[in-house]
PDBQT receptor file of N, H, CA, C and O in Angstrom, charges set to zero:
ATOM      1  N   MET A   1       2.731   7.348   8.986  1.00  0.00    +0.000 N 
ATOM      2  CA  MET A   1       1.602   7.624   8.138  1.00  0.00    +0.000 C 
ATOM      3  C   MET A   1       1.930   7.323   6.675  1.00  0.00    +0.000 C 
ATOM      4  O   MET A   1       1.096   6.784   5.948  1.00  0.00    +0.000 OA
ATOM      5  N   GLN A   2       3.133   7.667   6.251  1.00  0.00    +0.000 N 
ATOM      6  H   GLN A   2       3.810   8.106   6.841  1.00  0.00    +0.000 HD
ATOM      7  CA  GLN A   2       3.525   7.432   4.866  1.00  0.00    +0.000 C 
ATOM      8  C   GLN A   2       3.530   5.933   4.544  1.00  0.00    +0.000 C 
ATOM      9  O   GLN A   2       3.153   5.533   3.442  1.00  0.00    +0.000 OA
ATOM     10  N   ALA A   3       3.959   5.102   5.508  1.00  0.00    +0.000 N 
ATOM     11  H   ALA A   3       4.266   5.427   6.403  1.00  0.00    +0.000 HD
ATOM     12  CA  ALA A   3       3.970   3.653   5.286  1.00  0.00    +0.000 C 
ATOM     13  C   ALA A   3       2.551   3.129   5.082  1.00  0.00    +0.000 C 
ATOM     14  O   ALA A   3       2.333   2.244   4.255  1.00  0.00    +0.000 OA
ATOM     15  N   ALA A   4       1.586   3.665   5.826  1.00  0.00    +0.000 N 
ATOM     16  H   ALA A   4       1.763   4.384   6.498  1.00  0.00    +0.000 HD
ATOM     17  CA  ALA A   4       0.196   3.233   5.684  1.00  0.00    +0.000 C 
ATOM     18  C   ALA A   4      -0.334   3.581   4.292  1.00  0.00    +0.000 C 
ATOM     19  O   ALA A   4      -1.076   2.801   3.696  1.00  0.00    +0.000 OA
ATOM     20  N   LEU A   5       0.041   4.733   3.784  1.00  0.00    +0.000 N 
ATOM     21  H   LEU A   5       0.644   5.367   4.268  1.00  0.00    +0.000 HD
ATOM     22  CA  LEU A   5      -0.391   5.118   2.440  1.00  0.00    +0.000 C 
ATOM     23  C   LEU A   5       0.222   4.214   1.380  1.00  0.00    +0.000 C 
ATOM     24  O   LEU A   5      -0.433   3.873   0.395  1.00  0.00    +0.000 OA
ATOM     25  N   LYS A   6       1.477   3.827   1.581  1.00  0.00    +0.000 N 
ATOM     26  H   LYS A   6       2.009   4.104   2.381  1.00  0.00    +0.000 HD
ATOM     27  CA  LYS A   6       2.123   2.909   0.643  1.00  0.00    +0.000 C 
ATOM     28  C   LYS A   6       1.408   1.564   0.641  1.00  0.00    +0.000 C 
ATOM     29  O   LYS A   6       1.183   0.972  -0.414  1.00  0.00    +0.000 OA
ATOM     30  N   GLU A   7       1.052   1.088   1.831  1.00  0.00    +0.000 N 
ATOM     31  H   GLU A   7       1.235   1.569   2.688  1.00  0.00    +0.000 HD
ATOM     32  CA  GLU A   7       0.351  -0.194   1.924  1.00  0.00    +0.000 C 
ATOM     33  C   GLU A   7      -1.000  -0.126   1.209  1.00  0.00    +0.000 C 
ATOM     34  O   GLU A   7      -1.366  -1.064   0.501  1.00  0.00    +0.000 OA
ATOM     35  N   LYS A   8      -1.735   0.956   1.382  1.00  0.00    +0.000 N 
ATOM     36  H   LYS A   8      -1.437   1.718   1.957  1.00  0.00    +0.000 HD
ATOM     37  CA  LYS A   8      -3.023   1.111   0.699  1.00  0.00    +0.000 C 
ATOM     38  C   LYS A   8      -2.827   1.120  -0.814  1.00  0.00    +0.000 C 
ATOM     39  O   LYS A   8      -3.602   0.518  -1.557  1.00  0.00    +0.000 OA
ATOM     40  N   SER A   9      -1.787   1.808  -1.254  1.00  0.00    +0.000 N 
ATOM     41  H   SER A   9      -1.157   2.298  -0.651  1.00  0.00    +0.000 HD
ATOM     42  CA  SER A   9      -1.487   1.858  -2.683  1.00  0.00    +0.000 C 
ATOM     43  C   SER A   9      -1.135   0.473  -3.212  1.00  0.00    +0.000 C 
ATOM     44  O   SER A   9      -1.565   0.098  -4.303  1.00  0.00    +0.000 OA
ATOM     45  N   ASP A  10      -0.356  -0.288  -2.447  1.00  0.00    +0.000 N 
ATOM     46  H   ASP A  10      -0.006   0.017  -1.561  1.00  0.00    +0.000 HD
ATOM     47  CA  ASP A  10       0.022  -1.642  -2.874  1.00  0.00    +0.000 C 
ATOM     48  C   ASP A  10      -1.195  -2.547  -3.009  1.00  0.00    +0.000 C 
ATOM     49  O   ASP A  10      -1.259  -3.357  -3.933  1.00  0.00    +0.000 OA
ATOM     50  N   VAL A  11      -2.158  -2.423  -2.104  1.00  0.00    +0.000 N 
ATOM     51  H   VAL A  11      -2.106  -1.764  -1.353  1.00  0.00    +0.000 HD
ATOM     52  CA  VAL A  11      -3.376  -3.233  -2.191  1.00  0.00    +0.000 C 
ATOM     53  C   VAL A  11      -4.193  -2.805  -3.407  1.00  0.00    +0.000 C 
ATOM     54  O   VAL A  11      -4.686  -3.644  -4.162  1.00  0.00    +0.000 OA
ATOM     55  N   LYS A  12      -4.330  -1.514  -3.586  1.00  0.00    +0.000 N 
ATOM     56  H   LYS A  12      -3.930  -0.833  -2.973  1.00  0.00    +0.000 HD
ATOM     57  CA  LYS A  12      -5.124  -0.986  -4.706  1.00  0.00    +0.000 C 
ATOM     58  C   LYS A  12      -4.548  -1.419  -6.053  1.00  0.00    +0.000 C 
ATOM     59  O   LYS A  12      -5.293  -1.713  -6.988  1.00  0.00    +0.000 OA
ATOM     60  N   ASN A  13      -3.219  -1.456  -6.143  1.00  0.00    +0.000 N 
ATOM     61  H   ASN A  13      -2.614  -1.218  -5.383  1.00  0.00    +0.000 HD
ATOM     62  CA  ASN A  13      -2.562  -1.812  -7.397  1.00  0.00    +0.000 C 
ATOM     63  C   ASN A  13      -2.306  -3.308  -7.554  1.00  0.00    +0.000 C 
ATOM     64  O   ASN A  13      -1.704  -3.731  -8.540  1.00  0.00    +0.000 OA
ATOM     65  N   GLY A  14      -2.757  -4.112  -6.589  1.00  0.00    +0.000 N 
ATOM     66  H   GLY A  14      -3.246  -3.768  -5.788  1.00  0.00    +0.000 HD
ATOM     67  CA  GLY A  14      -2.628  -5.554  -6.683  1.00  0.00    +0.000 C 
ATOM     68  C   GLY A  14      -1.254  -6.101  -6.326  1.00  0.00    +0.000 C 
ATOM     69  O   GLY A  14      -0.972  -7.271  -6.586  1.00  0.00    +0.000 OA
ATOM     70  N   ARG A  15      -0.399  -5.283  -5.741  1.00  0.00    +0.000 N 
ATOM     71  H   ARG A  15      -0.628  -4.332  -5.530  1.00  0.00    +0.000 HD
ATOM     72  CA  ARG A  15       0.938  -5.754  -5.358  1.00  0.00    +0.000 C 
ATOM     73  C   ARG A  15       0.951  -6.413  -3.986  1.00  0.00    +0.000 C 
ATOM     74  O   ARG A  15       1.951  -7.008  -3.585  1.00  0.00    +0.000 OA
ATOM     75  N   ASN A  16      -0.167  -6.304  -3.266  1.00  0.00    +0.000 N 
ATOM     76  H   ASN A  16      -0.979  -5.821  -3.592  1.00  0.00    +0.000 HD
ATOM     77  CA  ASN A  16      -0.240  -6.837  -1.912  1.00  0.00    +0.000 C 
ATOM     78  C   ASN A  16      -1.693  -7.190  -1.603  1.00  0.00    +0.000 C 
ATOM     79  O   ASN A  16      -2.614  -6.579  -2.145  1.00  0.00    +0.000 OA
ATOM     80  N   THR A  17      -1.894  -8.177  -0.730  1.00  0.00    +0.000 N 
ATOM     81  H   THR A  17      -1.145  -8.674  -0.290  1.00  0.00    +0.000 HD
ATOM     82  CA  THR A  17      -3.247  -8.505  -0.279  1.00  0.00    +0.000 C 
ATOM     83  C   THR A  17      -3.578  -7.653   0.943  1.00  0.00    +0.000 C 
ATOM     84  O   THR A  17      -2.689  -7.053   1.548  1.00  0.00    +0.000 OA
ATOM     85  N   ILE A  18      -4.838  -7.603   1.298  1.00  0.00    +0.000 N 
ATOM     86  H   ILE A  18      -5.560  -8.090   0.807  1.00  0.00    +0.000 HD
ATOM     87  CA  ILE A  18      -5.246  -6.840   2.480  1.00  0.00    +0.000 C 
ATOM     88  C   ILE A  18      -4.606  -7.439   3.732  1.00  0.00    +0.000 C 
ATOM     89  O   ILE A  18      -4.095  -6.705   4.577  1.00  0.00    +0.000 OA
ATOM     90  N   ASP A  19      -4.630  -8.778   3.856  1.00  0.00    +0.000 N 
ATOM     91  H   ASP A  19      -5.045  -9.375   3.169  1.00  0.00    +0.000 HD
ATOM     92  CA  ASP A  19      -4.028  -9.422   5.028  1.00  0.00    +0.000 C 
ATOM     93  C   ASP A  19      -2.537  -9.128   5.129  1.00  0.00    +0.000 C 
ATOM     94  O   ASP A  19      -2.027  -8.837   6.211  1.00  0.00    +0.000 OA
ATOM     95  N   SER A  20      -1.855  -9.205   4.022  1.00  0.00    +0.000 N 
ATOM     96  H   SER A  20      -2.269  -9.442   3.143  1.00  0.00    +0.000 HD
ATOM     97  CA  SER A  20      -0.426  -8.935   4.006  1.00  0.00    +0.000 C 
ATOM     98  C   SER A  20      -0.153  -7.471   4.354  1.00  0.00    +0.000 C 
ATOM     99  O   SER A  20       0.805  -7.165   5.064  1.00  0.00    +0.000 OA
ATOM    100  N   SER A  21      -0.984  -6.589   3.860  1.00  0.00    +0.000 N 
ATOM    101  H   SER A  21      -1.762  -6.838   3.283  1.00  0.00    +0.000 HD
ATOM    102  CA  SER A  21      -0.833  -5.168   4.142  1.00  0.00    +0.000 C 
ATOM    103  C   SER A  21      -1.049  -4.880   5.625  1.00  0.00    +0.000 C 
ATOM    104  O   SER A  21      -0.308  -4.102   6.226  1.00  0.00    +0.000 OA
ATOM    105  N   LEU A  22      -2.065  -5.511   6.213  1.00  0.00    +0.000 N 
ATOM    106  H   LEU A  22      -2.666  -6.143   5.725  1.00  0.00    +0.000 HD
ATOM    107  CA  LEU A  22      -2.310  -5.332   7.654  1.00  0.00    +0.000 C 
ATOM    108  C   LEU A  22      -1.132  -5.854   8.470  1.00  0.00    +0.000 C 
ATOM    109  O   LEU A  22      -0.732  -5.236   9.456  1.00  0.00    +0.000 OA
ATOM    110  N   SER A  23      -0.582  -6.988   8.059  1.00  0.00    +0.000 N 
ATOM    111  H   SER A  23      -0.907  -7.490   7.258  1.00  0.00    +0.000 HD
ATOM    112  CA  SER A  23       0.588  -7.544   8.744  1.00  0.00    +0.000 C 
ATOM    113  C   SER A  23       1.789  -6.610   8.621  1.00  0.00    +0.000 C 
ATOM    114  O   SER A  23       2.531  -6.413   9.584  1.00  0.00    +0.000 OA
ATOM    115  N   ASP A  24       1.975  -6.044   7.449  1.00  0.00    +0.000 N 
ATOM    116  H   ASP A  24       1.373  -6.203   6.667  1.00  0.00    +0.000 HD
ATOM    117  CA  ASP A  24       3.077  -5.095   7.240  1.00  0.00    +0.000 C 
ATOM    118  C   ASP A  24       2.920  -3.866   8.124  1.00  0.00    +0.000 C 
ATOM    119  O   ASP A  24       3.888  -3.395   8.722  1.00  0.00    +0.000 OA
ATOM    120  N   ASN A  25       1.690  -3.345   8.207  1.00  0.00    +0.000 N 
ATOM    121  H   ASN A  25       0.903  -3.728   7.721  1.00  0.00    +0.000 HD
ATOM    122  CA  ASN A  25       1.450  -2.172   9.051  1.00  0.00    +0.000 C 
ATOM    123  C   ASN A  25       1.697  -2.489  10.525  1.00  0.00    +0.000 C 
ATOM    124  O   ASN A  25       2.237  -1.661  11.259  1.00  0.00    +0.000 OA
ATOM    125  N   TYR A  26       1.303  -3.682  10.952  1.00  0.00    +0.000 N 
ATOM    126  H   TYR A  26       0.864  -4.354  10.356  1.00  0.00    +0.000 HD
ATOM    127  CA  TYR A  26       1.547  -4.101  12.333  1.00  0.00    +0.000 C 
ATOM    128  C   TYR A  26       3.056  -4.188  12.600  1.00  0.00    +0.000 C 
ATOM    129  O   TYR A  26       3.543  -3.708  13.623  1.00  0.00    +0.000 OA
ATOM    130  N   ALA A  27       3.770  -4.794  11.682  1.00  0.00    +0.000 N 
ATOM    131  H   ALA A  27       3.374  -5.183  10.850  1.00  0.00    +0.000 HD
ATOM    132  CA  ALA A  27       5.227  -4.911  11.832  1.00  0.00    +0.000 C 
ATOM    133  C   ALA A  27       5.880  -3.527  11.873  1.00  0.00    +0.000 C 
ATOM    134  O   ALA A  27       6.806  -3.296  12.650  1.00  0.00    +0.000 OA
ATOM    135  N   ASN A  28       5.398  -2.618  11.040  1.00  0.00    +0.000 N 
ATOM    136  H   ASN A  28       4.646  -2.805  10.408  1.00  0.00    +0.000 HD
ATOM    137  CA  ASN A  28       5.934  -1.257  11.047  1.00  0.00    +0.000 C 
ATOM    138  C   ASN A  28       5.700  -0.578  12.394  1.00  0.00    +0.000 C 
ATOM    139  O   ASN A  28       6.586   0.093  12.922  1.00  0.00    +0.000 OA
ATOM    140  N   GLU A  29       4.510  -0.758  12.941  1.00  0.00    +0.000 N 
ATOM    141  H   GLU A  29       3.790  -1.304  12.513  1.00  0.00    +0.000 HD
ATOM    142  CA  GLU A  29       4.183  -0.138  14.237  1.00  0.00    +0.000 C 
ATOM    143  C   GLU A  29       5.073  -0.688  15.345  1.00  0.00    +0.000 C 
ATOM    144  O   GLU A  29       5.615   0.071  16.149  1.00  0.00    +0.000 OA
ATOM    145  N   ILE A  30       5.222  -2.013  15.384  1.00  0.00    +0.000 N 
ATOM    146  H   ILE A  30       4.782  -2.629  14.730  1.00  0.00    +0.000 HD
ATOM    147  CA  ILE A  30       6.083  -2.636  16.391  1.00  0.00    +0.000 C 
ATOM    148  C   ILE A  30       7.519  -2.155  16.220  1.00  0.00    +0.000 C 
ATOM    149  O   ILE A  30       8.191  -1.830  17.199  1.00  0.00    +0.000 OA
ATOM    150  N   GLY A  31       7.984  -2.111  14.985  1.00  0.00    +0.000 N 
ATOM    151  H   GLY A  31       7.438  -2.375  14.190  1.00  0.00    +0.000 HD
ATOM    152  CA  GLY A  31       9.347  -1.650  14.715  1.00  0.00    +0.000 C 
ATOM    153  C   GLY A  31       9.588  -0.226  15.170  1.00  0.00    +0.000 C 
ATOM    154  O   GLY A  31      10.637   0.080  15.737  1.00  0.00    +0.000 OA
ATOM    155  N   ARG A  32       8.621   0.648  14.926  1.00  0.00    +0.000 N 
ATOM    156  H   ARG A  32       7.769   0.400  14.466  1.00  0.00    +0.000 HD
ATOM    157  CA  ARG A  32       8.771   2.043  15.363  1.00  0.00    +0.000 C 
ATOM    158  C   ARG A  32       8.807   2.143  16.883  1.00  0.00    +0.000 C 
ATOM    159  O   ARG A  32       9.624   2.875  17.442  1.00  0.00    +0.000 OA
ATOM    160  N   LEU A  33       7.921   1.406  17.550  1.00  0.00    +0.000 N 
ATOM    161  H   LEU A  33       7.257   0.811  17.096  1.00  0.00    +0.000 HD
ATOM    162  CA  LEU A  33       7.891   1.443  19.019  1.00  0.00    +0.000 C 
ATOM    163  C   LEU A  33       9.191   0.912  19.623  1.00  0.00    +0.000 C 
ATOM    164  O   LEU A  33       9.757   1.520  20.532  1.00  0.00    +0.000 OA
ATOM    165  N   LEU A  34       9.654  -0.221  19.111  1.00  0.00    +0.000 N 
ATOM    166  H   LEU A  34       9.194  -0.714  18.373  1.00  0.00    +0.000 HD
ATOM    167  CA  LEU A  34      10.892  -0.801  19.633  1.00  0.00    +0.000 C 
ATOM    168  C   LEU A  34      12.099   0.061  19.281  1.00  0.00    +0.000 C 
ATOM    169  O   LEU A  34      13.026   0.191  20.080  1.00  0.00    +0.000 OA
ATOM    170  N   GLY A  35      12.090   0.647  18.096  1.00  0.00    +0.000 N 
ATOM    171  H   GLY A  35      11.337   0.542  17.446  1.00  0.00    +0.000 HD
ATOM    172  CA  GLY A  35      13.185   1.519  17.691  1.00  0.00    +0.000 C 
ATOM    173  C   GLY A  35      13.294   2.748  18.567  1.00  0.00    +0.000 C 
ATOM    174  O   GLY A  35      14.393   3.240  18.823  1.00  0.00    +0.000 OA
ATOM    175  N   THR A  36      12.161   3.244  19.027  1.00  0.00    +0.000 N 
ATOM    176  H   THR A  36      11.269   2.845  18.819  1.00  0.00    +0.000 HD
ATOM    177  CA  THR A  36      12.160   4.406  19.926  1.00  0.00    +0.000 C 
ATOM    178  C   THR A  36      12.688   4.019  21.301  1.00  0.00    +0.000 C 
ATOM    179  O   THR A  36      13.435   4.773  21.925  1.00  0.00    +0.000 OA
ATOM    180  N   LYS A  37      12.295   2.848  21.763  1.00  0.00    +0.000 N 
ATOM    181  H   LYS A  37      11.688   2.236  21.257  1.00  0.00    +0.000 HD
ATOM    182  CA  LYS A  37      12.691   2.409  23.113  1.00  0.00    +0.000 C 
ATOM    183  C   LYS A  37      14.138   1.923  23.160  1.00  0.00    +0.000 C 
ATOM    184  O   LYS A  37      14.855   2.202  24.121  1.00  0.00    +0.000 OA
ATOM    185  N   TYR A  38      14.572   1.200  22.129  1.00  0.00    +0.000 N 
ATOM    186  H   TYR A  38      13.990   0.974  21.348  1.00  0.00    +0.000 HD
ATOM    187  CA  TYR A  38      15.916   0.613  22.101  1.00  0.00    +0.000 C 
ATOM    188  C   TYR A  38      16.672   1.151  20.890  1.00  0.00    +0.000 C 
ATOM    189  O   TYR A  38      16.854   0.442  19.900  1.00  0.00    +0.000 OA
ATOM    190  N   ARG A  39      17.098   2.371  20.969  1.00  0.00    +0.000 N 
ATOM    191  H   ARG A  39      16.950   2.947  21.773  1.00  0.00    +0.000 HD
ATOM    192  CA  ARG A  39      17.708   3.049  19.820  1.00  0.00    +0.000 C 
ATOM    193  C   ARG A  39      18.956   2.353  19.285  1.00  0.00    +0.000 C 
ATOM    194  O   ARG A  39      19.248   2.464  18.094  1.00  0.00    +0.000 OA
ATOM    195  N   LYS A  40      19.691   1.648  20.118  1.00  0.00    +0.000 N 
ATOM    196  H   LYS A  40      19.454   1.557  21.086  1.00  0.00    +0.000 HD
ATOM    197  CA  LYS A  40      20.926   0.993  19.664  1.00  0.00    +0.000 C 
ATOM    198  C   LYS A  40      20.767  -0.517  19.560  1.00  0.00    +0.000 C 
ATOM    199  O   LYS A  40      21.759  -1.238  19.453  1.00  0.00    +0.000 OA
ATOM    200  N   GLY A  41      19.533  -1.001  19.590  1.00  0.00    +0.000 N 
ATOM    201  H   GLY A  41      18.727  -0.416  19.677  1.00  0.00    +0.000 HD
ATOM    202  CA  GLY A  41      19.287  -2.433  19.547  1.00  0.00    +0.000 C 
ATOM    203  C   GLY A  41      19.352  -2.997  18.135  1.00  0.00    +0.000 C 
ATOM    204  O   GLY A  41      19.300  -2.254  17.155  1.00  0.00    +0.000 OA
ATOM    205  N   ASP A  42      19.465  -4.311  18.039  1.00  0.00    +0.000 N 
ATOM    206  H   ASP A  42      19.507  -4.916  18.835  1.00  0.00    +0.000 HD
ATOM    207  CA  ASP A  42      19.448  -5.035  16.772  1.00  0.00    +0.000 C 
ATOM    208  C   ASP A  42      17.984  -5.255  16.381  1.00  0.00    +0.000 C 
ATOM    209  O   ASP A  42      17.255  -5.962  17.077  1.00  0.00    +0.000 OA
ATOM    210  N   CYS A  43      17.566  -4.665  15.295  1.00  0.00    +0.000 N 
ATOM    211  H   CYS A  43      18.158  -4.091  14.730  1.00  0.00    +0.000 HD
ATOM    212  CA  CYS A  43      16.161  -4.705  14.876  1.00  0.00    +0.000 C 
ATOM    213  C   CYS A  43      15.641  -6.140  14.768  1.00  0.00    +0.000 C 
ATOM    214  O   CYS A  43      14.582  -6.448  15.315  1.00  0.00    +0.000 OA
ATOM    215  N   ASP A  44      16.355  -7.009  14.082  1.00  0.00    +0.000 N 
ATOM    216  H   ASP A  44      17.215  -6.758  13.638  1.00  0.00    +0.000 HD
ATOM    217  CA  ASP A  44      15.896  -8.400  13.938  1.00  0.00    +0.000 C 
ATOM    218  C   ASP A  44      15.728  -9.081  15.289  1.00  0.00    +0.000 C 
ATOM    219  O   ASP A  44      14.737  -9.774  15.517  1.00  0.00    +0.000 OA
ATOM    220  N   ALA A  45      16.677  -8.890  16.169  1.00  0.00    +0.000 N 
ATOM    221  H   ALA A  45      17.482  -8.326  15.983  1.00  0.00    +0.000 HD
ATOM    222  CA  ALA A  45      16.597  -9.516  17.494  1.00  0.00    +0.000 C 
ATOM    223  C   ALA A  45      15.418  -8.965  18.291  1.00  0.00    +0.000 C 
ATOM    224  O   ALA A  45      14.747  -9.712  19.003  1.00  0.00    +0.000 OA
ATOM    225  N   LEU A  46      15.166  -7.680  18.176  1.00  0.00    +0.000 N 
ATOM    226  H   LEU A  46      15.711  -7.074  17.598  1.00  0.00    +0.000 HD
ATOM    227  CA  LEU A  46      14.087  -7.053  18.936  1.00  0.00    +0.000 C 
ATOM    228  C   LEU A  46      12.705  -7.527  18.492  1.00  0.00    +0.000 C 
ATOM    229  O   LEU A  46      11.819  -7.692  19.330  1.00  0.00    +0.000 OA
ATOM    230  N   ILE A  47      12.504  -7.748  17.198  1.00  0.00    +0.000 N 
ATOM    231  H   ILE A  47      13.224  -7.614  16.518  1.00  0.00    +0.000 HD
ATOM    232  CA  ILE A  47      11.166  -8.093  16.728  1.00  0.00    +0.000 C 
ATOM    233  C   ILE A  47      10.861  -9.585  16.781  1.00  0.00    +0.000 C 
ATOM    234  O   ILE A  47       9.702  -9.970  16.625  1.00  0.00    +0.000 OA
ATOM    235  N   GLN A  48      11.843 -10.421  16.994  1.00  0.00    +0.000 N 
ATOM    236  H   GLN A  48      12.784 -10.108  17.121  1.00  0.00    +0.000 HD
ATOM    237  CA  GLN A  48      11.628 -11.868  16.961  1.00  0.00    +0.000 C 
ATOM    238  C   GLN A  48      10.504 -12.316  17.890  1.00  0.00    +0.000 C 
ATOM    239  O   GLN A  48       9.744 -13.221  17.546  1.00  0.00    +0.000 OA
ATOM    240  N   GLN A  49      10.390 -11.700  19.056  1.00  0.00    +0.000 N 
ATOM    241  H   GLN A  49      11.008 -10.965  19.336  1.00  0.00    +0.000 HD
ATOM    242  CA  GLN A  49       9.355 -12.131  19.998  1.00  0.00    +0.000 C 
ATOM    243  C   GLN A  49       7.954 -11.655  19.606  1.00  0.00    +0.000 C 
ATOM    244  O   GLN A  49       6.965 -12.134  20.160  1.00  0.00    +0.000 OA
ATOM    245  N   TYR A  50       7.860 -10.723  18.662  1.00  0.00    +0.000 N 
ATOM    246  H   TYR A  50       8.664 -10.334  18.212  1.00  0.00    +0.000 HD
ATOM    247  CA  TYR A  50       6.574 -10.164  18.277  1.00  0.00    +0.000 C 
ATOM    248  C   TYR A  50       6.088 -10.619  16.908  1.00  0.00    +0.000 C 
ATOM    249  O   TYR A  50       4.884 -10.701  16.668  1.00  0.00    +0.000 OA
ATOM    250  N   ILE A  51       7.019 -10.912  16.018  1.00  0.00    +0.000 N 
ATOM    251  H   ILE A  51       7.997 -10.845  16.213  1.00  0.00    +0.000 HD
ATOM    252  CA  ILE A  51       6.646 -11.156  14.625  1.00  0.00    +0.000 C 
ATOM    253  C   ILE A  51       7.303 -12.428  14.115  1.00  0.00    +0.000 C 
ATOM    254  O   ILE A  51       8.504 -12.630  14.294  1.00  0.00    +0.000 OA
ATOM    255  N   ASN A  52       6.511 -13.288  13.479  1.00  0.00    +0.000 N 
ATOM    256  H   ASN A  52       5.535 -13.124  13.333  1.00  0.00    +0.000 HD
ATOM    257  CA  ASN A  52       7.025 -14.502  12.866  1.00  0.00    +0.000 C 
ATOM    258  C   ASN A  52       7.435 -14.164  11.433  1.00  0.00    +0.000 C 
ATOM    259  O   ASN A  52       6.588 -14.016  10.552  1.00  0.00    +0.000 OA
ATOM    260  N   LYS A  53       8.729 -14.047  11.215  1.00  0.00    +0.000 N 
ATOM    261  H   LYS A  53       9.417 -14.168  11.931  1.00  0.00    +0.000 HD
ATOM    262  CA  LYS A  53       9.211 -13.721   9.875  1.00  0.00    +0.000 C 
ATOM    263  C   LYS A  53       9.210 -14.976   9.008  1.00  0.00    +0.000 C 
ATOM    264  O   LYS A  53       9.706 -16.027   9.415  1.00  0.00    +0.000 OA
ATOM    265  N   ASN A  54       8.653 -14.854   7.822  1.00  0.00    +0.000 N 
ATOM    266  H   ASN A  54       8.250 -14.001   7.491  1.00  0.00    +0.000 HD
ATOM    267  CA  ASN A  54       8.570 -15.994   6.916  1.00  0.00    +0.000 C 
ATOM    268  C   ASN A  54       9.604 -15.960   5.812  1.00  0.00    +0.000 C 
ATOM    269  O   ASN A  54       9.443 -16.655   4.809  1.00  0.00    +0.000 OA
ATOM    270  N   TRP A  55      10.670 -15.170   5.962  1.00  0.00    +0.000 N 
ATOM    271  H   TRP A  55      10.801 -14.606   6.777  1.00  0.00    +0.000 HD
ATOM    272  CA  TRP A  55      11.717 -15.081   4.945  1.00  0.00    +0.000 C 
ATOM    273  C   TRP A  55      13.054 -15.116   5.555  1.00  0.00    +0.000 C 
ATOM    274  O   TRP A  55      14.058 -15.051   4.846  1.00  0.00    +0.000 OA
TER     275      TRP A  55
């Protein structure tokens, strides 16, 4: 929930676009789900199949 509030604040203050904020929230949700299921997994390796990282 706190991450969602940060994203809303970033959009309101012009630090992020709505599309970017939605993508960030999606990535956060996937990360939390995978982190719960694979507690000792490599985060980058786990998300590769779900998220196209542009950095």
